[in-house]
C-alpha positions, 0 to 999 in steps of 0.5 A, a space after each residue: 266408910 263401911 255401911 255395915 252395923 255391928 251387933 253392939 254399938 261401936 262406941 261401947 266396943 271402942 271403950 272396951 278396947 281402949 281400957 284393954 290396951 291401956 294395960 299393955 304398957 303396965 304389963 310390959 313395965 312389970 316384965 323383966 324379959 326382953 321385949 322380943 320375947 314378950 312380943 313373941 309369946 304375947 302373939 303366940 299365946 293369942 294365936 293358940 287361944 284363937 285356934 280352937 275357934 278357927 275351923 269355920 274359917 278353913 274355907 275362907 283360908 283356902 280361897 285366899 290368893 297369893 297376893 292376899 298371903 303376901 299382904 298378910 305377911 306384910 301386915 304381920 311384919 309391921 305388927 311385929 315391928 310395932 311391938 318390938 319398937 314400941 315395947 322397947 321404948 318403954 325401957 327408956 321413957 315413961 308410959 305417958 311419953 311413949 303412949 303420947 307419941 302413939 297419938 301420931 298414929 291417926 296422922 300417918 293413917 290419914 295420910 296413908 288412907 288418902 294416898 291409898 284409898 282416897 279416904 277423906 274426913 270432914 272438917 268437924 272430924 279433923 277438928 276433933 282429931 286436932 283437939 285430941 292430939 293437942 290433949 295428948 301433947 299435954 299429957 306427955 308435956 311434963 314427962 318428955 326429957 331431953 336426955 339421950 335415953 329419953 330421946 331414944 325411947 321417943 324415937 322408938 315409939 315414933 317408929 312403932 307408930 309408923 309400923 302400926 299405922 301400916 299394919 292397920 291400913 293393910 288390915 282395912 284392905 284385907 278384912 273387906 274380903 276375908 273374915 276379921 277373925 281369920 285375918 287376926 289369926 294369920 297375922 298374929 302367927 306371922 308376927 310371932 314367927 318374925 319374933 322367933 326368927 329375930 330371937 334366934 338371930 340375936 341368941 335371945 333365950 326362949 324358955 329360961 324365965 320364972 313363972 311370974 314372967 309366963 303369967 305376964 306373957 299370958 296377961 299380954 295375950 288375953 287383955 290388950 291383944 284379945 280385947 284390944 287388937 283383935 277387937 279393933 281388927 274386927 271393928 275394921 268391918 264396920 268403920 275406917 282405919 282412921 276412926 279405929 286409930 283415932 279411938 286408940 288415942 284414949 290409950 294415953 289417958 288410960 295408960 297414964 292413969 294406970 301408971 300413976 296407980 300401979 307404977 307410981 308414975 306421977 301425973 301433972 296438972 297438964 296431963 290431967 287437963 290433956 286427958 280431958 281434951 283427949 276425951 273431948 276430941 274423941 267425942 267430937 270425932 265420933 259424933 262427926 263419924 256418926 253423922 257421916 255414917 248416917 248420911 252414907 246409910 241414907 244415900 244407900 237407902 235412897 239409891 235402893 
């Protein structure tokens, strides 16, 4: 557990990030471009927006070791794989189903954090996580179909969830010894290059898209990436990857509501009830995490 405090309360920043990433599936649904192209330009445009502010981090970049560069490359590959699989899942299943499956992310994070970092959670935190995941199951309960097409979308979403869990776990290790801004910039460039290679190998066009598609690419870069993924990467300095991934559970709630309003995807009673459970679970988890952080700070104060 990190003991540093951010200039703005973590819960407020989490809410901003959740709202931002909730728009991701909407923009993807609006686009008719291949998901590998959407992902490439999403990451490329984000990196271009970040580059003008990267000069203060040149010294930190020069101090990176070969091992750090290899880990950054692995994180970029995992991020590209996450986007490729998860964004692809939206071609076969609904927003509610795809984002509901993303709720498995904290389980993979918890397992990986325990194996790699010996990170443990309190019983109340586990209860909050269970309530939230149960709520997310409610959200997608009436929407998951048994057709081969829906099953394909579900499996793609599961694969994307495993990939982003690996990306976050690598990030937690790296941002402990390098600026989060530099970490995000390098990882986004690496992931964009992975997509570029993939598009070259699959003969996917790079430029033949109408102005509307380019507008969506920009929106994907600014809204869910800058105010979502970059914000969550930055928060890894102040809280654990498990906590970050837990708060991303709010995405199914926001995305399902936006899909209802903007895409006409219907929400059933179970999905509304699930939204309430998710937010309740998030509240329990955040409260447990806050109590744990206060205990850590108290122990550090007593030790000094």
